[in-house]
C-alpha positions as CSV (number, residue, x, y, z in Angstrom):
1,M,-20.8,29.2,72.8
2,P,-19.2,29.1,69.3
3,D,-21.6,30.2,66.5
4,N,-20.8,27.0,64.6
5,T,-22.0,24.7,67.4
6,F,-25.5,23.5,67.9
7,D,-27.4,20.8,69.7
8,F,-28.8,19.3,66.5
9,I,-27.8,19.6,62.9
10,V,-30.5,18.7,60.3
11,C,-29.1,18.2,56.8
12,G,-31.8,18.7,54.2
13,A,-35.0,20.8,54.3
14,G,-37.3,18.3,52.5
15,A,-40.4,16.6,53.8
16,S,-38.6,14.8,56.6
17,G,-35.9,17.3,57.4
18,S,-38.4,20.2,57.7
19,V,-40.4,18.2,60.2
20,V,-37.3,17.3,62.3
21,A,-36.0,20.9,62.4
22,G,-39.4,22.5,63.0
23,R,-40.3,20.1,65.8
24,L,-36.9,20.4,67.6
25,A,-37.1,24.2,67.4
26,E,-40.3,24.1,69.4
27,N,-38.0,23.7,72.4
28,P,-36.6,27.2,72.9
29,G,-33.6,25.7,74.8
30,G,-32.5,23.6,71.9
31,R,-30.2,25.0,69.3
32,V,-31.1,23.7,65.8
33,L,-29.2,24.2,62.5
34,L,-31.0,23.3,59.3
35,I,-28.8,23.1,56.2
36,E,-30.2,23.1,52.7
37,A,-28.3,22.9,49.4
38,G,-30.9,24.7,47.4
39,S,-32.4,28.2,47.8
40,D,-35.4,29.8,49.4
41,D,-38.9,28.9,48.2
42,E,-40.0,32.4,47.3
43,H,-40.8,31.7,43.7
44,P,-44.2,31.9,41.8
45,D,-43.6,28.4,40.2
46,I,-43.4,26.9,43.7
47,E,-46.4,28.8,45.0
48,Q,-48.8,28.3,42.2
49,P,-50.1,24.7,42.1
50,G,-50.5,24.5,38.4
51,H,-46.9,25.6,37.8
52,W,-45.3,22.5,39.3
53,P,-44.0,21.2,35.9
54,L,-42.1,24.4,35.4
55,N,-39.8,23.6,38.3
56,L,-38.5,20.4,36.7
57,G,-35.1,20.9,35.1
58,T,-34.4,24.2,36.9
59,E,-32.1,25.1,39.8
60,R,-35.0,23.9,42.1
61,D,-34.3,20.3,40.9
62,W,-31.3,18.1,41.5
63,N,-31.7,16.9,37.9
64,F,-30.6,13.4,38.5
65,T,-30.6,11.0,35.6
66,A,-30.7,7.2,35.9
67,A,-28.0,5.1,34.1
68,A,-28.8,3.5,30.8
69,N,-31.0,0.5,31.4
70,P,-31.2,-2.4,28.9
71,H,-34.6,-3.4,30.3
72,I,-36.2,-0.1,29.1
73,N,-34.4,0.0,25.7
74,D,-31.3,1.6,27.1
75,R,-33.1,4.7,28.1
76,Q,-31.8,7.0,30.8
77,I,-34.8,8.2,32.8
78,P,-34.8,11.7,34.4
79,L,-35.1,11.4,38.1
80,N,-36.2,14.8,39.3
81,M,-35.8,15.6,43.0
82,G,-36.6,18.8,44.9
83,R,-33.6,21.1,45.7
84,G,-34.5,24.0,48.0
85,L,-36.5,24.7,51.1
86,G,-39.3,22.1,51.2
87,G,-37.5,19.7,48.9
88,G,-39.9,17.6,46.9
89,S,-42.9,19.1,48.7
90,S,-42.0,22.4,47.0
91,I,-42.0,21.0,43.4
92,N,-44.2,17.9,43.5
93,V,-47.8,17.4,42.5
94,M,-48.9,18.1,46.1
95,L,-50.6,14.7,46.6
96,W,-51.1,13.6,50.2
97,A,-51.1,9.8,50.2
98,R,-50.6,8.2,53.6
99,G,-49.8,4.7,52.6
100,H,-51.7,1.5,53.1
101,K,-52.3,0.0,56.5
102,N,-50.1,-3.0,55.7
103,D,-47.2,-0.8,54.6
104,W,-46.9,0.3,58.2
105,E,-47.4,-3.2,59.5
106,D,-44.5,-4.3,57.3
107,F,-42.3,-1.4,58.7
108,A,-43.1,-2.6,62.2
109,A,-42.3,-6.2,61.3
110,E,-39.0,-5.2,59.6
111,S,-37.9,-3.0,62.5
112,G,-39.3,-5.2,65.3
113,D,-40.8,-2.0,66.7
114,P,-44.6,-1.5,67.2
115,A,-44.0,2.3,67.1
116,W,-44.1,1.8,63.3
117,S,-47.4,-0.1,63.3
118,Y,-50.5,1.3,61.6
119,A,-52.1,2.0,65.0
120,S,-49.1,4.0,66.1
121,V,-48.7,5.8,62.7
122,L,-52.4,6.6,62.6
123,K,-52.0,8.6,65.9
124,L,-49.1,10.5,64.2
125,Y,-51.2,11.3,61.2
126,Q,-54.0,12.6,63.4
127,R,-51.4,14.9,65.1
128,I,-49.9,16.0,61.7
129,E,-53.0,16.8,59.7
130,D,-55.3,19.8,59.6
131,Y,-57.8,17.9,57.4
132,Q,-60.5,20.0,55.7
133,G,-62.7,17.1,54.5
134,N,-65.6,15.3,56.1
135,A,-65.0,14.5,59.7
136,D,-63.4,11.1,60.4
137,P,-62.0,11.5,63.9
138,S,-60.9,7.9,64.2
139,R,-58.6,8.3,61.1
140,R,-58.1,12.0,60.2
141,G,-56.6,14.8,62.2
142,T,-57.5,18.5,62.6
143,G,-55.4,21.3,64.0
144,G,-52.1,19.9,62.9
145,P,-49.4,21.8,60.9
146,V,-50.2,20.2,57.5
147,H,-53.2,21.7,55.7
148,V,-54.8,18.9,53.7
149,Q,-57.9,19.4,51.5
150,C,-59.7,17.5,48.9
151,A,-59.3,18.3,45.2
152,A,-62.7,19.8,45.0
153,P,-64.5,21.1,43.1
154,A,-62.9,18.7,40.6
155,Q,-63.1,18.9,36.8
156,P,-65.5,16.7,34.8
157,I,-62.8,14.3,33.7
158,A,-62.0,13.5,37.3
159,H,-65.7,12.8,38.0
160,A,-65.8,10.6,34.9
161,M,-62.8,8.6,36.1
162,L,-64.5,7.8,39.4
163,D,-67.7,6.8,37.6
164,A,-65.7,4.6,35.3
165,A,-64.1,2.9,38.2
166,N,-67.5,2.2,39.7
167,A,-68.6,0.7,36.4
168,M,-65.7,-1.8,36.8
169,D,-66.9,-2.7,40.3
170,I,-64.1,-0.6,42.0
171,P,-65.5,1.2,45.0
172,T,-65.2,5.0,45.4
173,F,-64.4,6.7,48.7
174,D,-64.8,10.1,50.3
175,N,-61.0,10.4,50.2
176,P,-58.0,8.3,49.2
177,N,-56.7,7.9,52.8
178,G,-58.2,6.3,55.9
179,L,-60.7,3.6,55.2
180,M,-59.8,3.2,51.5
181,M,-56.2,2.3,52.4
182,E,-57.2,-0.3,55.0
183,G,-58.5,-2.8,52.4
184,R,-58.3,-3.7,48.8
185,G,-58.2,0.0,47.6
186,G,-60.5,2.1,45.5
187,A,-60.9,5.4,43.7
188,A,-61.2,8.9,45.1
189,F,-60.5,12.5,44.5
190,N,-57.0,13.4,45.7
191,D,-56.0,14.9,49.0
192,L,-53.7,17.9,48.4
193,I,-51.4,20.2,50.3
194,I,-53.0,23.4,48.9
195,K,-54.1,26.2,51.2
196,N,-55.9,29.3,50.0
197,G,-55.1,28.4,46.4
198,K,-51.4,28.1,47.0
199,R,-49.0,25.2,47.7
200,H,-48.5,24.6,51.4
201,S,-45.2,22.7,51.5
202,I,-43.9,20.8,54.5
203,Y,-41.3,23.5,55.0
204,R,-44.1,26.1,55.1
205,A,-46.0,23.9,57.5
206,Y,-43.2,23.2,60.0
207,V,-40.2,25.6,59.6
208,H,-41.4,28.8,58.1
209,P,-43.5,29.8,61.1
210,R,-40.4,29.6,63.3
211,R,-38.0,31.6,61.1
212,G,-36.7,34.3,63.2
213,Q,-36.5,32.3,66.4
214,P,-33.0,32.7,68.0
215,N,-32.7,28.9,68.5
216,L,-33.2,28.1,64.8
217,T,-30.6,28.7,62.1
218,V,-31.5,28.0,58.5
219,L,-28.7,28.0,55.9
220,T,-29.6,27.8,52.2
221,D,-27.3,27.4,49.2
222,T,-25.0,25.2,51.5
223,L,-24.1,21.7,50.4
224,V,-23.3,19.1,53.1
225,S,-20.2,17.3,51.8
226,R,-19.2,14.9,54.5
227,L,-19.6,14.0,58.2
228,L,-17.1,14.8,60.8
229,F,-16.0,12.1,63.3
230,K,-14.4,11.7,66.6
231,G,-13.7,8.0,66.6
232,Q,-16.9,6.3,65.8
233,R,-19.0,9.3,66.8
234,V,-20.4,11.9,64.3
235,V,-19.7,15.3,65.8
236,G,-20.6,17.6,62.9
237,V,-20.6,18.2,59.2
238,E,-18.5,19.8,56.6
239,A,-20.3,21.9,54.1
240,L,-19.6,24.1,51.1
241,N,-21.0,27.6,50.6
242,Q,-19.9,29.6,47.6
243,G,-16.9,27.3,47.3
244,Q,-15.8,27.9,50.9
245,I,-15.5,24.9,53.3
246,Q,-17.4,25.5,56.6
247,R,-17.6,23.1,59.6
248,Y,-20.5,22.9,62.0
249,Y,-20.6,20.8,65.1
250,A,-23.5,19.1,67.0
251,D,-23.4,18.4,70.7
252,H,-26.1,15.8,70.4
253,E,-26.8,14.5,66.9
254,V,-26.6,15.0,63.2
255,I,-29.7,14.0,61.3
256,L,-29.4,13.2,57.6
257,S,-32.5,14.1,55.6
258,L,-30.9,14.4,52.1
259,G,-33.1,11.9,50.3
260,A,-32.6,8.5,48.7
261,I,-29.7,9.7,46.5
262,N,-27.8,12.2,48.5
263,T,-28.1,10.5,51.9
264,P,-26.2,7.3,50.7
265,K,-23.8,9.5,48.8
266,V,-22.8,11.5,51.9
267,L,-22.7,8.4,54.0
268,M,-20.3,6.7,51.5
269,Q,-18.1,9.7,51.0
270,S,-17.9,10.0,54.8
271,G,-16.7,6.4,55.1
272,I,-20.0,4.6,55.9
273,G,-21.0,2.0,53.4
274,P,-19.8,-1.1,51.5
275,E,-16.1,-1.5,52.4
276,Q,-15.0,-2.6,48.9
277,A,-16.7,0.3,47.2
278,L,-15.2,2.9,49.5
279,R,-11.7,1.5,49.2
280,R,-12.1,1.7,45.4
281,H,-12.3,5.4,45.7
282,G,-9.7,5.8,48.4
283,I,-12.2,6.6,51.1
284,P,-11.1,5.5,54.6
285,V,-13.7,3.1,56.1
286,I,-15.3,4.2,59.3
287,Q,-18.1,1.6,59.3
288,H,-18.7,-1.2,56.8
289,L,-22.5,-1.2,56.0
290,P,-23.2,-3.0,52.7
291,G,-26.8,-1.8,52.6
292,V,-25.8,1.8,52.0
293,G,-26.9,2.6,48.4
294,A,-28.6,-0.8,47.9
295,N,-32.4,-1.6,47.8
296,H,-33.2,1.4,45.6
297,Q,-36.9,1.4,44.8
298,D,-39.2,3.7,43.0
299,H,-42.8,3.7,41.6
300,V,-42.8,3.2,37.9
301,S,-45.7,4.2,35.6
302,F,-46.8,3.9,32.0
303,A,-48.9,6.5,30.3
304,A,-52.2,5.7,28.6
305,I,-53.4,8.8,26.8
306,F,-57.0,9.7,25.6
307,A,-58.1,12.6,23.4
308,Y,-60.7,15.1,24.6
309,T,-63.7,15.8,22.4
310,T,-63.2,19.5,23.3
311,P,-60.5,21.2,25.4
312,Q,-61.1,20.8,29.1
313,P,-60.0,22.9,32.1
314,I,-57.2,21.8,34.4
315,G,-57.7,22.0,38.2
316,H,-55.6,21.7,41.3
317,G,-52.3,21.2,39.5
318,G,-53.8,18.8,37.1
319,S,-54.1,15.6,39.2
320,E,-57.4,15.5,41.0
321,A,-58.3,11.7,41.0
322,T,-56.5,8.5,41.8
323,L,-57.1,4.8,41.9
324,Y,-55.4,2.1,44.0
325,W,-56.5,-1.5,43.5
326,S,-55.4,-5.0,44.3
327,S,-55.7,-7.2,41.1
328,D,-56.1,-10.2,43.4
329,S,-58.3,-9.8,46.5
330,A,-55.8,-12.0,48.4
331,L,-53.0,-9.5,48.1
332,R,-51.9,-7.7,51.3
333,L,-51.2,-4.5,49.5
334,P,-52.5,-2.9,46.3
335,D,-50.4,-3.7,43.3
336,M,-52.0,-1.0,41.1
337,F,-51.4,2.7,41.6
338,H,-53.0,4.9,39.0
339,C,-52.9,8.7,38.9
340,Q,-55.0,10.8,36.5
341,A,-53.4,13.8,34.8
342,E,-55.7,16.3,33.1
343,F,-53.4,16.8,30.2
344,P,-51.4,14.5,27.9
345,V,-48.0,13.4,29.2
346,P,-46.1,11.0,27.0
347,S,-42.6,9.9,27.6
348,A,-40.0,11.5,25.4
349,E,-39.6,8.2,23.5
350,N,-43.3,7.8,22.8
351,A,-44.1,11.5,22.0
352,H,-43.8,10.8,18.2
353,L,-46.6,8.2,18.2
354,G,-49.4,10.7,18.0
355,V,-50.3,12.7,21.1
356,P,-53.4,14.8,21.1
357,D,-53.2,18.6,21.6
358,H,-55.9,18.2,24.2
359,G,-56.4,15.0,26.2
360,W,-55.9,13.3,29.5
361,T,-53.5,10.7,30.9
362,M,-53.9,7.8,33.1
363,F,-50.6,6.7,34.6
364,A,-50.7,3.0,34.9
365,G,-48.4,2.5,37.9
366,L,-46.9,-0.4,39.8
367,A,-47.6,0.1,43.5
368,H,-44.9,-2.4,44.6
369,P,-42.5,-3.2,41.8
370,Q,-40.1,-6.1,42.4
371,S,-37.1,-4.5,40.7
372,R,-34.3,-3.3,42.9
373,G,-31.5,-0.9,42.0
374,H,-28.6,0.8,43.7
375,V,-26.8,4.1,44.1
376,T,-23.0,4.1,43.9
377,L,-20.2,6.6,43.8
378,S,-18.4,7.9,40.8
379,G,-15.7,9.4,43.0
380,P,-14.9,10.7,46.5
381,R,-15.5,14.5,46.0
382,P,-18.7,16.4,46.7
383,D,-19.0,17.3,43.0
384,D,-18.7,13.7,41.8
385,A,-22.2,12.8,40.6
386,P,-23.8,9.7,42.1
387,I,-24.4,6.8,39.8
388,I,-28.1,5.8,39.9
389,Q,-29.2,2.5,38.5
390,P,-32.9,1.9,39.3
391,N,-32.9,-1.3,37.2
392,T,-36.5,-0.5,36.2
393,L,-38.3,-3.6,34.8
394,S,-35.4,-5.8,35.6
395,H,-37.6,-8.2,37.5
396,P,-39.8,-10.2,35.0
397,D,-42.9,-9.8,37.2
398,D,-42.8,-6.0,36.7
399,L,-43.1,-6.2,32.9
400,R,-46.0,-8.6,33.2
401,S,-47.6,-6.2,35.7
402,A,-47.0,-3.3,33.4
403,L,-48.9,-4.9,30.6
404,D,-51.7,-5.9,33.0
405,N,-51.9,-2.4,34.3
406,L,-52.0,-0.8,30.8
407,R,-54.8,-3.2,29.7
408,F,-56.7,-2.3,32.9
409,V,-56.4,1.4,32.1
410,Q,-57.4,0.9,28.5
411,E,-60.6,-0.8,29.8
412,L,-61.1,2.0,32.3
413,G,-60.8,4.7,29.6
414,A,-63.3,2.9,27.4
415,Q,-66.1,3.1,29.9
416,A,-69.3,4.9,29.1
417,A,-68.6,7.5,31.8
418,F,-66.3,9.3,29.5
419,K,-68.8,9.6,26.7
420,G,-69.0,13.2,25.5
421,L,-65.7,14.2,27.1
422,V,-63.4,11.8,25.3
423,K,-63.1,10.9,21.6
424,G,-61.1,7.8,22.3
425,E,-57.7,6.3,23.2
426,C,-54.6,7.5,21.5
427,L,-51.8,5.6,23.2
428,P,-50.9,2.8,23.5
429,G,-53.7,1.7,21.1
430,N,-54.6,-1.8,20.1
431,L,-51.3,-3.6,20.3
432,D,-50.3,-7.3,20.5
433,T,-48.3,-8.4,23.4
434,R,-44.9,-7.9,21.9
435,A,-45.7,-4.4,20.6
436,L,-47.2,-3.5,24.0
437,E,-44.0,-4.7,25.7
438,H,-42.0,-2.4,23.5
439,Y,-44.4,0.5,24.2
440,A,-44.1,-0.2,28.0
441,R,-40.3,-0.2,27.9
442,N,-40.4,3.2,26.2
443,A,-43.2,4.5,28.4
444,A,-41.7,3.7,31.7
445,V,-41.2,6.8,33.8
446,T,-40.6,7.5,37.5
447,Y,-43.3,8.7,39.9
448,W,-40.5,10.5,41.7
449,H,-40.7,8.2,44.8
450,Q,-37.1,7.0,45.2
451,C,-36.5,5.3,48.5
452,G,-34.9,2.4,50.4
453,T,-31.2,3.1,50.0
454,A,-30.5,3.2,53.7
455,K,-33.2,0.9,54.9
456,M,-34.5,0.3,58.4
457,G,-34.4,-3.3,59.6
458,R,-32.5,-6.0,61.5
459,D,-30.7,-7.9,58.7
460,S,-27.2,-7.5,57.3
461,M,-28.3,-5.1,54.6
462,S,-30.0,-2.7,57.1
463,V,-28.5,0.7,57.7
464,V,-30.6,2.0,60.6
465,D,-32.5,0.5,63.5
466,S,-36.1,1.2,64.5
467,R,-35.0,4.5,66.1
468,L,-33.4,5.5,62.8
469,L,-29.9,5.4,64.3
470,V,-27.1,4.3,61.9
471,Y,-25.6,1.0,62.9
472,G,-22.0,1.1,64.1
473,V,-21.7,4.8,64.7
474,Q,-23.0,7.2,67.3
475,G,-24.6,10.6,67.0
476,L,-26.0,9.9,63.5
477,R,-29.7,9.4,62.6
478,I,-31.4,9.2,59.2
479,A,-34.9,10.6,58.6
480,D,-36.0,10.5,54.9
481,A,-37.3,8.1,52.3
482,S,-34.0,6.2,52.2
483,I,-35.0,4.3,55.4
484,M,-38.1,2.7,53.9
485,P,-37.8,-1.1,53.8
486,H,-40.1,-1.0,50.8
487,V,-41.9,1.8,49.0
488,T,-45.2,2.7,50.4
489,S,-48.5,2.4,48.5
490,G,-48.8,5.8,46.8
491,N,-46.9,9.1,46.9
492,T,-44.2,9.2,49.5
493,M,-44.4,12.8,50.9
494,A,-46.9,12.0,53.7
495,P,-44.9,8.9,54.8
496,C,-41.8,11.1,54.9
497,V,-43.6,13.4,57.3
498,V,-44.3,10.4,59.5
499,I,-40.6,9.4,59.3
500,G,-39.6,12.9,60.5
501,E,-42.1,12.8,63.3
502,R,-40.8,9.3,64.4
503,A,-37.3,10.7,64.4
504,V,-38.4,13.5,66.7
505,E,-40.2,11.1,69.0
506,E,-37.0,9.1,69.5
507,I,-34.8,12.2,69.8
508,R,-37.1,13.7,72.5
509,A,-37.2,10.4,74.4
510,L,-33.4,10.2,74.4
511,Y,-32.5,13.8,75.2
512,Q,-35.6,14.9,77.1
513,V,-35.9,17.9,74.8
């Protein structure tokens, strides 16, 4: 058997790709190749939870930047994305947020497949988790590969945030998953992927224990540049390592898990995507799929910053408490997604407005923004950077929601629960509507949850079916956040693990592996 031929090639070692490669490698008879553009994860800034901000802007980050956007005062928002073994799960804030019940019901409706329903996904989460919190056997799992624990003991500012939420008649829960995400929402200490004081990435959970197995090959510092075809069937990939072109072949399937930017980029540069856009760059069209690169979504947030009375410690990476809430009880999904940071985090554009040396931030986030963006090509070559236009705040409802969320957080931060810990609000301050709009446009930043650019569904803009197979071609599956019909409620790492598990379910059913 040639050493460049495998049963399965998994492209990308992030939160979904690590699951797919690790699970498929459980079968000793299956030959699995995992290709990652970045490097190994042996770095103290990956390992230490409090060091996560030090990874941003380094070689462990793709360092994407959004195009200038008139809706946010022509700003170009940095769009950090993990590059290396573990992907985002190696550089993120480690929050384990499973999504709302109705996120999954929506996925099932969009795909026409009950395997994506909440009841089905709940069983997956029970298999995935090794949950260290209070027993909840109907919702939480133990003994799985992903170590999940509560951010406890939490710092006083996190306790105060939960008490403030209670004072505003928002219920608090034992954890931010399970029951809390089956209704209107609430507040809770975060669930985190921290084990023995260290980050426990999805790569560490699924792939690292299998390194050394003869049936699993992991290539780092290797950039997947395009797919290889035989007719309409994908038979392998072309990749670059130290400037050299390498070709690898798959007897069964190639699984793209490159994320919401690089997955559509590789698809389009391989001839799968909007026909007109491909022809503009001289790329031969293999399959016209207009939805490739469309439907770009991301959580957007706006910082409200409060000054401490005296400096406070930072725990568990600095984000120990969160709040999801539905501003209207009739909503199917929470529209508010607020994360507390135990240090001040202004946007670059608002940093001059007076940021305290010591303080805390409440990110007033939109759980389900209506704005939609797109990813397009700047050229046909692997080193041609993708053009990312999130169109943040382009939908008028999002700006209105931003102001409502900021005012909500201002009210939260003014609660008596913070007395003694907090001197008062620094940003945005007491602004009229026009000034608050200007502040929001300058404050808008990503939660790093890009998704939707190769969505699952049954309409003309869908790219994959319920089994995550790409329409119109054979031997190609996508497993990452790009398949989400809409962004889930909360951080996207845990749903990406589910997406990886769902891909493995379908692969095993098809190939009996």
